[in-house]
MIKE-854896 format. One record per residue (C-alpha): residue number from 0; residue in one letter; x, y, z. Coordinates in nm, 3 decimals, padded with zeros to 5 digits. Example, Ala and Ser with C-alpha at 12.3 -4.5 7.8 and 13.67 -1.06 7.14 Angstrom:
REM MIKE-854896
<rec num="0" residu="a" X="01.230" Y="-00.450" Z="00.780"/>
<rec num="1" residu="s" X="01.367" Y="-00.106" Z="00.714"/>
//
This chain:
REM MIKE-854896
<rec num="0" residu="m" X="00.476" Y="12.069" Z="-04.752"/>
<rec num="1" residu="e" X="00.336" Y="11.799" Z="-04.565"/>
<rec num="2" residu="d" X="00.257" Y="11.859" Z="-04.180"/>
<rec num="3" residu="i" X="00.471" Y="11.609" Z="-04.009"/>
<rec num="4" residu="c" X="00.340" Y="11.675" Z="-03.646"/>
<rec num="5" residu="s" X="-00.006" Y="11.770" Z="-03.532"/>
<rec num="6" residu="q" X="-00.117" Y="12.141" Z="-03.575"/>
<rec num="7" residu="q" X="-00.071" Y="12.211" Z="-03.202"/>
<rec num="8" residu="t" X="00.306" Y="12.148" Z="-03.235"/>
<rec num="9" residu="t" X="00.501" Y="12.452" Z="-03.168"/>
<rec num="10" residu="f" X="00.867" Y="12.559" Z="-03.192"/>
<rec num="11" residu="m" X="01.049" Y="12.827" Z="-02.991"/>
<rec num="12" residu="l" X="01.403" Y="12.988" Z="-03.017"/>
<rec num="13" residu="i" X="01.606" Y="13.033" Z="-02.689"/>
<rec num="14" residu="t" X="01.861" Y="13.306" Z="-02.702"/>
<rec num="15" residu="q" X="02.104" Y="13.454" Z="-02.461"/>
<rec num="16" residu="n" X="01.924" Y="13.782" Z="-02.457"/>
<rec num="17" residu="q" X="01.574" Y="13.670" Z="-02.432"/>
<rec num="18" residu="p" X="01.467" Y="13.454" Z="-02.159"/>
<rec num="19" residu="a" X="01.099" Y="13.442" Z="-02.296"/>
<rec num="20" residu="a" X="01.130" Y="13.299" Z="-02.654"/>
<rec num="21" residu="p" X="00.882" Y="13.359" Z="-02.926"/>
<rec num="22" residu="i" X="00.656" Y="13.056" Z="-02.999"/>
<rec num="23" residu="f" X="00.521" Y="12.968" Z="-03.361"/>
<rec num="24" residu="p" X="00.307" Y="12.716" Z="-03.460"/>
<rec num="25" residu="k" X="00.447" Y="12.493" Z="-03.736"/>
<rec num="26" residu="e" X="00.213" Y="12.601" Z="-04.007"/>
<rec num="27" residu="a" X="00.319" Y="12.982" Z="-03.938"/>
<rec num="28" residu="i" X="00.654" Y="12.873" Z="-04.024"/>
<rec num="29" residu="y" X="00.582" Y="12.689" Z="-04.351"/>
<rec num="30" residu="e" X="00.379" Y="12.984" Z="-04.442"/>
<rec num="31" residu="q" X="00.674" Y="13.222" Z="-04.390"/>
<rec num="32" residu="l" X="00.882" Y="12.974" Z="-04.594"/>
<rec num="33" residu="e" X="00.656" Y="12.990" Z="-04.882"/>
<rec num="34" residu="r" X="00.672" Y="13.400" Z="-04.874"/>
<rec num="35" residu="i" X="01.052" Y="13.369" Z="-04.870"/>
<rec num="36" residu="f" X="01.041" Y="13.137" Z="-05.174"/>
<rec num="37" residu="s" X="00.808" Y="13.389" Z="-05.375"/>
<rec num="38" residu="h" X="01.078" Y="13.663" Z="-05.350"/>
<rec num="39" residu="s" X="01.329" Y="13.729" Z="-05.621"/>
<rec num="40" residu="s" X="01.625" Y="13.613" Z="-05.404"/>
<rec num="41" residu="f" X="01.499" Y="13.282" Z="-05.421"/>
<rec num="42" residu="a" X="01.252" Y="13.238" Z="-05.716"/>
<rec num="43" residu="t" X="01.542" Y="13.140" Z="-05.951"/>
<rec num="44" residu="s" X="01.753" Y="12.924" Z="-05.708"/>
<rec num="45" residu="d" X="01.638" Y="12.572" Z="-05.661"/>
<rec num="46" residu="i" X="01.940" Y="12.517" Z="-05.455"/>
<rec num="47" residu="l" X="01.874" Y="12.785" Z="-05.204"/>
<rec num="48" residu="k" X="01.512" Y="12.668" Z="-05.170"/>
<rec num="49" residu="r" X="01.619" Y="12.307" Z="-05.135"/>
<rec num="50" residu="f" X="01.892" Y="12.399" Z="-04.867"/>
<rec num="51" residu="l" X="01.644" Y="12.591" Z="-04.652"/>
<rec num="52" residu="s" X="01.332" Y="12.340" Z="-04.712"/>
<rec num="53" residu="f" X="01.562" Y="12.071" Z="-04.589"/>
<rec num="54" residu="v" X="01.700" Y="12.226" Z="-04.271"/>
<rec num="55" residu="v" X="01.360" Y="12.378" Z="-04.190"/>
<rec num="56" residu="d" X="01.177" Y="12.024" Z="-04.234"/>
<rec num="57" residu="e" X="01.465" Y="11.855" Z="-04.024"/>
<rec num="58" residu="t" X="01.450" Y="12.115" Z="-03.751"/>
<rec num="59" residu="l" X="01.065" Y="12.097" Z="-03.723"/>
<rec num="60" residu="a" X="01.066" Y="11.710" Z="-03.730"/>
<rec num="61" residu="g" X="01.305" Y="11.720" Z="-03.437"/>
<rec num="62" residu="h" X="01.606" Y="11.599" Z="-03.629"/>
<rec num="63" residu="s" X="01.813" Y="11.914" Z="-03.594"/>
<rec num="64" residu="n" X="02.114" Y="11.725" Z="-03.472"/>
<rec num="65" residu="t" X="02.150" Y="11.552" Z="-03.800"/>
<rec num="66" residu="i" X="02.186" Y="11.868" Z="-03.982"/>
<rec num="67" residu="k" X="02.554" Y="11.856" Z="-04.067"/>
<rec num="68" residu="e" X="02.773" Y="11.962" Z="-04.363"/>
<rec num="69" residu="y" X="02.766" Y="11.595" Z="-04.485"/>
<rec num="70" residu="t" X="02.394" Y="11.532" Z="-04.479"/>
<rec num="71" residu="i" X="02.328" Y="11.868" Z="-04.665"/>
<rec num="72" residu="g" X="02.605" Y="11.772" Z="-04.921"/>
<rec num="73" residu="t" X="02.458" Y="11.448" Z="-04.993"/>
<rec num="74" residu="q" X="02.100" Y="11.506" Z="-04.943"/>
<rec num="75" residu="v" X="02.052" Y="11.848" Z="-05.083"/>
<rec num="76" residu="l" X="02.347" Y="11.900" Z="-05.306"/>
<rec num="77" residu="n" X="02.341" Y="11.563" Z="-05.443"/>
<rec num="78" residu="k" X="02.708" Y="11.494" Z="-05.363"/>
<rec num="79" residu="a" X="02.846" Y="11.136" Z="-05.367"/>
<rec num="80" residu="i" X="02.849" Y="10.920" Z="-05.036"/>
<rec num="81" residu="d" X="03.222" Y="10.980" Z="-05.016"/>
<rec num="82" residu="f" X="03.181" Y="11.343" Z="-04.996"/>
<rec num="83" residu="t" X="03.432" Y="11.492" Z="-04.738"/>
<rec num="84" residu="p" X="03.343" Y="11.849" Z="-04.635"/>
<rec num="85" residu="q" X="03.713" Y="11.908" Z="-04.523"/>
<rec num="86" residu="h" X="03.799" Y="11.895" Z="-04.891"/>
<rec num="87" residu="d" X="03.510" Y="12.051" Z="-05.046"/>
<rec num="88" residu="a" X="03.370" Y="12.384" Z="-04.928"/>
<rec num="89" residu="i" X="03.044" Y="12.359" Z="-05.151"/>
<rec num="90" residu="v" X="02.805" Y="12.334" Z="-04.849"/>
<rec num="91" residu="r" X="02.973" Y="12.634" Z="-04.661"/>
<rec num="92" residu="i" X="02.966" Y="12.847" Z="-04.980"/>
<rec num="93" residu="h" X="02.585" Y="12.778" Z="-05.041"/>
<rec num="94" residu="a" X="02.504" Y="12.832" Z="-04.675"/>
<rec num="95" residu="g" X="02.665" Y="13.185" Z="-04.701"/>
<rec num="96" residu="r" X="02.447" Y="13.246" Z="-05.027"/>
<rec num="97" residu="l" X="02.146" Y="13.137" Z="-04.809"/>
<rec num="98" residu="r" X="02.233" Y="13.376" Z="-04.521"/>
<rec num="99" residu="r" X="02.278" Y="13.656" Z="-04.763"/>
<rec num="100" residu="a" X="01.969" Y="13.574" Z="-04.964"/>
<rec num="101" residu="l" X="01.761" Y="13.558" Z="-04.620"/>
<rec num="102" residu="n" X="01.910" Y="13.890" Z="-04.509"/>
<rec num="103" residu="h" X="01.823" Y="14.062" Z="-04.840"/>
<rec num="104" residu="y" X="01.474" Y="13.906" Z="-04.824"/>
<rec num="105" residu="y" X="01.401" Y="14.055" Z="-04.484"/>
<rec num="106" residu="k" X="01.561" Y="14.397" Z="-04.551"/>
<rec num="107" residu="s" X="01.374" Y="14.430" Z="-04.870"/>
<rec num="108" residu="t" X="01.019" Y="14.355" Z="-04.737"/>
<rec num="109" residu="a" X="00.781" Y="14.525" Z="-04.505"/>
<rec num="110" residu="n" X="00.758" Y="14.462" Z="-04.150"/>
<rec num="111" residu="g" X="00.470" Y="14.246" Z="-04.180"/>
<rec num="112" residu="d" X="00.638" Y="13.895" Z="-04.155"/>
<rec num="113" residu="p" X="00.537" Y="13.724" Z="-03.848"/>
<rec num="114" residu="v" X="00.834" Y="13.473" Z="-03.846"/>
<rec num="115" residu="y" X="01.195" Y="13.564" Z="-03.893"/>
<rec num="116" residu="i" X="01.393" Y="13.282" Z="-04.024"/>
<rec num="117" residu="a" X="01.771" Y="13.280" Z="-03.994"/>
<rec num="118" residu="i" X="02.076" Y="13.040" Z="-04.037"/>
<rec num="119" residu="p" X="02.323" Y="13.156" Z="-03.775"/>
<rec num="120" residu="k" X="02.674" Y="13.132" Z="-03.863"/>
<rec num="121" residu="g" X="02.860" Y="12.852" Z="-03.711"/>
<rec num="122" residu="s" X="02.541" Y="12.639" Z="-03.748"/>
<rec num="123" residu="y" X="02.328" Y="12.503" Z="-04.022"/>
<rec num="124" residu="v" X="02.026" Y="12.471" Z="-03.791"/>
<rec num="125" residu="p" X="01.752" Y="12.747" Z="-03.861"/>
<rec num="126" residu="v" X="01.607" Y="12.949" Z="-03.573"/>
<rec num="127" residu="f" X="01.264" Y="13.106" Z="-03.588"/>
<rec num="128" residu="t" X="01.196" Y="13.438" Z="-03.402"/>
<rec num="129" residu="t" X="01.043" Y="13.791" Z="-03.479"/>
<rec num="130" residu="r" X="01.194" Y="14.048" Z="-03.677"/>
<rec num="131" residu="e" X="01.230" Y="14.297" Z="-03.380"/>
<rec num="132" residu="a" X="01.413" Y="14.032" Z="-03.179"/>
<rec num="133" residu="a" X="01.642" Y="13.930" Z="-03.481"/>
<rec num="134" residu="v" X="01.728" Y="14.301" Z="-03.531"/>
<rec num="135" residu="h" X="01.793" Y="14.360" Z="-03.130"/>
<rec num="136" residu="e" X="02.015" Y="14.043" Z="-03.130"/>
<rec num="137" residu="d" X="02.221" Y="14.145" Z="-03.445"/>
<rec num="138" residu="e" X="02.274" Y="14.494" Z="-03.311"/>
<rec num="139" residu="d" X="02.392" Y="14.338" Z="-02.990"/>
<rec num="140" residu="r" X="02.626" Y="14.101" Z="-03.166"/>
<rec num="141" residu="r" X="02.786" Y="14.384" Z="-03.387"/>
<rec num="142" residu="h" X="02.810" Y="14.603" Z="-03.090"/>
<rec num="143" residu="d" X="03.021" Y="14.344" Z="-02.899"/>
<rec num="144" residu="v" X="03.216" Y="14.189" Z="-03.182"/>
<rec num="145" residu="f" X="03.533" Y="14.374" Z="-03.123"/>
<rec num="146" residu="t" X="03.545" Y="14.452" Z="-02.773"/>
<rec num="147" residu="l" X="03.807" Y="14.278" Z="-02.570"/>
<rec num="148" residu="h" X="03.555" Y="14.025" Z="-02.380"/>
<rec num="149" residu="s" X="03.424" Y="13.889" Z="-02.698"/>
<rec num="150" residu="k" X="03.733" Y="13.841" Z="-02.921"/>
<rec num="151" residu="k" X="03.744" Y="13.470" Z="-02.861"/>
<rec num="152" residu="h" X="03.392" Y="13.443" Z="-03.047"/>
<rec num="153" residu="v" X="03.507" Y="13.625" Z="-03.351"/>
<rec num="154" residu="v" X="03.680" Y="13.430" Z="-03.642"/>
<rec num="155" residu="l" X="03.915" Y="13.642" Z="-03.868"/>
<rec num="156" residu="g" X="04.103" Y="13.535" Z="-04.155"/>
<rec num="157" residu="v" X="04.394" Y="13.696" Z="-04.366"/>
<rec num="158" residu="i" X="04.334" Y="13.684" Z="-04.757"/>
<rec num="159" residu="p" X="04.692" Y="13.681" Z="-04.924"/>
<rec num="160" residu="f" X="04.772" Y="14.040" Z="-05.041"/>
<rec num="161" residu="s" X="04.748" Y="14.079" Z="-05.441"/>
<rec num="162" residu="h" X="05.044" Y="14.209" Z="-05.611"/>
<rec num="163" residu="f" X="05.176" Y="14.175" Z="-05.985"/>
<rec num="164" residu="e" X="05.535" Y="14.106" Z="-05.914"/>
<rec num="165" residu="t" X="05.762" Y="13.855" Z="-06.025"/>
<rec num="166" residu="d" X="06.070" Y="13.955" Z="-05.795"/>
<rec num="167" residu="p" X="06.098" Y="13.673" Z="-05.562"/>
<rec num="168" residu="l" X="06.195" Y="13.920" Z="-05.271"/>
<rec num="169" residu="r" X="05.892" Y="14.140" Z="-05.316"/>
<rec num="170" residu="i" X="05.670" Y="13.810" Z="-05.342"/>
<rec num="171" residu="g" X="05.806" Y="13.686" Z="-05.027"/>
<rec num="172" residu="f" X="05.747" Y="14.013" Z="-04.842"/>
<rec num="173" residu="a" X="05.378" Y="13.999" Z="-04.946"/>
<rec num="174" residu="h" X="05.328" Y="13.629" Z="-04.848"/>
<rec num="175" residu="g" X="05.538" Y="13.727" Z="-04.512"/>
<rec num="176" residu="l" X="05.314" Y="14.008" Z="-04.434"/>
<rec num="177" residu="g" X="05.009" Y="13.786" Z="-04.447"/>
<rec num="178" residu="v" X="05.145" Y="13.514" Z="-04.241"/>
<rec num="179" residu="q" X="05.281" Y="13.765" Z="-03.954"/>
<rec num="180" residu="l" X="04.946" Y="13.956" Z="-03.945"/>
<rec num="181" residu="s" X="04.753" Y="13.623" Z="-03.909"/>
<rec num="182" residu="t" X="04.990" Y="13.506" Z="-03.641"/>
<rec num="183" residu="e" X="04.978" Y="13.828" Z="-03.453"/>
<rec num="184" residu="l" X="04.604" Y="13.846" Z="-03.453"/>
<rec num="185" residu="s" X="04.603" Y="13.498" Z="-03.313"/>
<rec num="186" residu="h" X="04.816" Y="13.629" Z="-02.998"/>
<rec num="187" residu="q" X="04.545" Y="13.886" Z="-02.956"/>
<rec num="188" residu="n" X="04.313" Y="13.602" Z="-02.874"/>
<rec num="189" residu="f" X="04.114" Y="13.607" Z="-03.185"/>
<rec num="190" residu="s" X="04.030" Y="13.280" Z="-03.343"/>
<rec num="191" residu="m" X="04.198" Y="13.281" Z="-03.686"/>
<rec num="192" residu="v" X="04.142" Y="13.058" Z="-03.990"/>
<rec num="193" residu="s" X="04.484" Y="12.932" Z="-04.064"/>
<rec num="194" residu="y" X="04.662" Y="13.134" Z="-04.346"/>
<rec num="195" residu="f" X="04.751" Y="12.830" Z="-04.525"/>
<rec num="196" residu="t" X="04.382" Y="12.751" Z="-04.570"/>
<rec num="197" residu="m" X="04.304" Y="13.093" Z="-04.662"/>
<rec num="198" residu="s" X="04.577" Y="13.079" Z="-04.916"/>
<rec num="199" residu="r" X="04.428" Y="12.766" Z="-05.085"/>
<rec num="200" residu="i" X="04.077" Y="12.882" Z="-05.070"/>
<rec num="201" residu="a" X="04.158" Y="13.239" Z="-05.211"/>
<rec num="202" residu="k" X="04.314" Y="13.038" Z="-05.525"/>
<rec num="203" residu="k" X="03.989" Y="12.870" Z="-05.594"/>
<rec num="204" residu="i" X="03.748" Y="13.148" Z="-05.492"/>
<rec num="205" residu="v" X="03.765" Y="13.517" Z="-05.595"/>
<rec num="206" residu="d" X="03.452" Y="13.664" Z="-05.424"/>
<rec num="207" residu="i" X="03.498" Y="13.760" Z="-05.068"/>
<rec num="208" residu="r" X="03.145" Y="13.676" Z="-04.994"/>
<rec num="209" residu="e" X="03.217" Y="13.324" Z="-05.088"/>
<rec num="210" residu="i" X="03.564" Y="13.292" Z="-04.945"/>
<rec num="211" residu="a" X="03.458" Y="13.378" Z="-04.567"/>
<rec num="212" residu="p" X="03.156" Y="13.137" Z="-04.558"/>
<rec num="213" residu="a" X="03.391" Y="12.870" Z="-04.683"/>
<rec num="214" residu="v" X="03.601" Y="12.892" Z="-04.404"/>
<rec num="215" residu="g" X="03.349" Y="12.995" Z="-04.131"/>
<rec num="216" residu="a" X="03.519" Y="13.356" Z="-04.097"/>
<rec num="217" residu="h" X="03.319" Y="13.643" Z="-03.974"/>
<rec num="218" residu="f" X="03.585" Y="13.920" Z="-04.091"/>
<rec num="219" residu="v" X="03.864" Y="13.909" Z="-04.321"/>
<rec num="220" residu="f" X="04.157" Y="14.114" Z="-04.399"/>
<rec num="221" residu="t" X="04.251" Y="14.179" Z="-04.754"/>
<rec num="222" residu="g" X="04.439" Y="14.425" Z="-04.950"/>
<rec num="223" residu="d" X="04.721" Y="14.487" Z="-05.218"/>
<rec num="224" residu="i" X="05.080" Y="14.576" Z="-05.234"/>
<rec num="225" residu="q" X="05.218" Y="14.814" Z="-05.487"/>
<rec num="226" residu="y" X="05.568" Y="14.878" Z="-05.584"/>
<rec num="227" residu="q" X="05.734" Y="15.188" Z="-05.781"/>
<rec num="228" residu="e" X="06.137" Y="15.169" Z="-05.791"/>
<rec num="229" residu="d" X="06.226" Y="15.158" Z="-05.443"/>
<rec num="230" residu="n" X="05.876" Y="15.252" Z="-05.269"/>
<rec num="231" residu="c" X="05.602" Y="15.029" Z="-05.126"/>
<rec num="232" residu="r" X="05.259" Y="15.097" Z="-05.069"/>
<rec num="233" residu="v" X="05.035" Y="14.855" Z="-04.868"/>
<rec num="234" residu="n" X="04.659" Y="14.875" Z="-04.876"/>
<rec num="235" residu="i" X="04.491" Y="14.685" Z="-04.620"/>
<rec num="236" residu="q" X="04.121" Y="14.656" Z="-04.536"/>
<rec num="237" residu="l" X="03.893" Y="14.485" Z="-04.287"/>
<rec num="238" residu="i" X="03.570" Y="14.353" Z="-04.456"/>
<rec num="239" residu="n" X="03.251" Y="14.236" Z="-04.282"/>
<rec num="240" residu="a" X="03.199" Y="13.887" Z="-04.445"/>
<rec num="241" residu="d" X="02.818" Y="13.912" Z="-04.386"/>
<rec num="242" residu="t" X="02.778" Y="14.235" Z="-04.562"/>
<rec num="243" residu="n" X="03.078" Y="14.284" Z="-04.758"/>
<rec num="244" residu="q" X="03.116" Y="14.614" Z="-04.606"/>
<rec num="245" residu="q" X="03.442" Y="14.781" Z="-04.549"/>
<rec num="246" residu="l" X="03.466" Y="14.841" Z="-04.173"/>
<rec num="247" residu="w" X="03.832" Y="14.978" Z="-04.160"/>
<rec num="248" residu="g" X="04.106" Y="15.075" Z="-04.416"/>
<rec num="249" residu="e" X="04.476" Y="15.192" Z="-04.406"/>
<rec num="250" residu="t" X="04.742" Y="15.277" Z="-04.667"/>
<rec num="251" residu="y" X="05.117" Y="15.227" Z="-04.529"/>
<rec num="252" residu="q" X="05.379" Y="15.380" Z="-04.747"/>
<rec num="253" residu="r" X="05.770" Y="15.358" Z="-04.719"/>
<rec num="254" residu="k" X="06.107" Y="15.290" Z="-04.892"/>
<rec num="255" residu="f" X="06.118" Y="14.931" Z="-04.966"/>
<rec num="256" residu="n" X="06.440" Y="14.814" Z="-04.821"/>
<rec num="257" residu="p" X="06.546" Y="14.453" Z="-04.929"/>
<rec num="258" residu="v" X="06.789" Y="14.427" Z="-04.617"/>
<rec num="259" residu="n" X="06.520" Y="14.494" Z="-04.379"/>
<rec num="260" residu="v" X="06.205" Y="14.312" Z="-04.519"/>
<rec num="261" residu="f" X="06.138" Y="14.166" Z="-04.161"/>
<rec num="262" residu="g" X="06.155" Y="14.530" Z="-03.993"/>
<rec num="263" residu="l" X="05.909" Y="14.655" Z="-04.252"/>
<rec num="264" residu="q" X="05.648" Y="14.357" Z="-04.202"/>
<rec num="265" residu="d" X="05.684" Y="14.408" Z="-03.807"/>
<rec num="266" residu="q" X="05.620" Y="14.789" Z="-03.839"/>
<rec num="267" residu="i" X="05.311" Y="14.736" Z="-04.078"/>
<rec num="268" residu="v" X="05.160" Y="14.459" Z="-03.859"/>
<rec num="269" residu="r" X="05.212" Y="14.663" Z="-03.543"/>
<rec num="270" residu="k" X="05.008" Y="14.932" Z="-03.700"/>
<rec num="271" residu="v" X="04.741" Y="14.725" Z="-03.790"/>
<rec num="272" residu="i" X="04.697" Y="14.549" Z="-03.473"/>
<rec num="273" residu="a" X="04.705" Y="14.889" Z="-03.284"/>
<rec num="274" residu="a" X="04.417" Y="15.010" Z="-03.487"/>
<rec num="275" residu="v" X="04.187" Y="14.715" Z="-03.488"/>
<rec num="276" residu="a" X="04.263" Y="14.511" Z="-03.172"/>
<rec num="277" residu="k" X="04.210" Y="14.781" Z="-02.912"/>
<rec num="278" residu="p" X="03.853" Y="14.779" Z="-02.724"/>
<rec num="279" residu="h" X="03.621" Y="14.951" Z="-02.962"/>
<rec num="280" residu="t" X="03.302" Y="14.860" Z="-03.172"/>
<rec num="281" residu="i" X="03.264" Y="14.816" Z="-03.541"/>
<rec num="282" residu="d" X="02.911" Y="14.934" Z="-03.553"/>
<rec num="283" residu="e" X="03.041" Y="15.286" Z="-03.625"/>
<rec num="284" residu="k" X="03.067" Y="15.423" Z="-03.968"/>
<rec num="285" residu="p" X="03.349" Y="15.277" Z="-04.173"/>
<rec num="286" residu="a" X="03.668" Y="15.443" Z="-04.103"/>
<rec num="287" residu="r" X="03.807" Y="15.656" Z="-04.395"/>
<rec num="288" residu="i" X="04.094" Y="15.540" Z="-04.568"/>
<rec num="289" residu="s" X="04.396" Y="15.750" Z="-04.479"/>
<rec num="290" residu="m" X="04.776" Y="15.772" Z="-04.565"/>
<rec num="291" residu="a" X="05.017" Y="15.663" Z="-04.282"/>
<rec num="292" residu="t" X="05.372" Y="15.662" Z="-04.334"/>
<rec num="293" residu="v" X="05.521" Y="15.404" Z="-04.122"/>
<rec num="294" residu="a" X="05.785" Y="15.561" Z="-03.876"/>
//
């Protein structure tokens, strides 16, 4: 890759947690890029290599302010000039793939990499730091993510609950439960992806690891609803969009009463809110899925 600045040019990452930022010469960043591209996570993916090369090149050239969905779509993914990111999530999907590939690279290699390259969520501009600093920052972020003071910085989404029903009332119960859960979580000061958007994306994309990056969600609720005669069982899980790890899960079971659909939705949503919206951290071991009868 052509050196577009003098060899004395350096770049640094400023973080909230580190007043003294690591400084790297540009050639060290490009050497790290070559190491990353030789890894199996990137060796067979021209799209990921083009994506990462483009954002690194633009950043090192001092053009980080131009790294937007549109420019990535047209200059990296060969989209037409009428490309509209609002209607096409292709950039967000590949950005999610890129973040996962980088994470896999650094987790599967030794600690000898001098430069840690990351693409923070909510941005396509790469940051350059040390592995130790990146791990420390990630631990801080995971530790804080569900505490009361950090809720506004967390983006959640509710994927429509799956079911195998043709009965309009049971279908409506599943849809209403998702809508109400999304609404009540927004009342807890979480930033929510609209349920309508989640519904549309979920019809096109099956993999949670692609759904969440497409809408910018850090965590998603998902699950399924099962019916047996007049019994109803609702399984709900909270998934970390970065790792696909289940952080929390619960099963709610009760008689399905067609004349009290709203009451049943209210009870389940209150249980979920009480479990996940209280001030606690999510860097603990995933909660065991247990049976809970809604009183």
